[in-house]
C-alpha angles and dihedrals in degrees: 000000000000120000126183109212139169108199100164101080133143124206127231087265093067122097114265094010124126121256089239091065088108129126094263093054094041087055093046096050092042089057092047092051099039095247108155101186126035128183117230096219124198092052092168097056108109097215092046090050090053091049092049091049091050098045108031130072130189115271096172134341106310093356127101141185135193116280114257113280096024098089114105114234121258107240095210130100125217144108097274104034093086089061099052106130122231119266115256119224129211121193109251139167139174131242113216118199097176096088125078 
């Protein structure tokens, strides 16, 4: 089974990350690019945790997707774009060992 995943993500709460690095846009761009699984990144940030709890719902054990109605529309026409599945999210974070 082949899975296209991007697990090294940072949220909009991370330094030097765009304000559109939210769940809705991560889902949208994942669907455009054919990415099936996206990491949430920054899993220890309190505001990001609240946002994830409010906007994600379980899709399978340890895997989440946006709640219905939150996905941004694909602005592309074509025979297969209406069948693009939702992006699945897994909770991820990063351990930094460069700080003392």
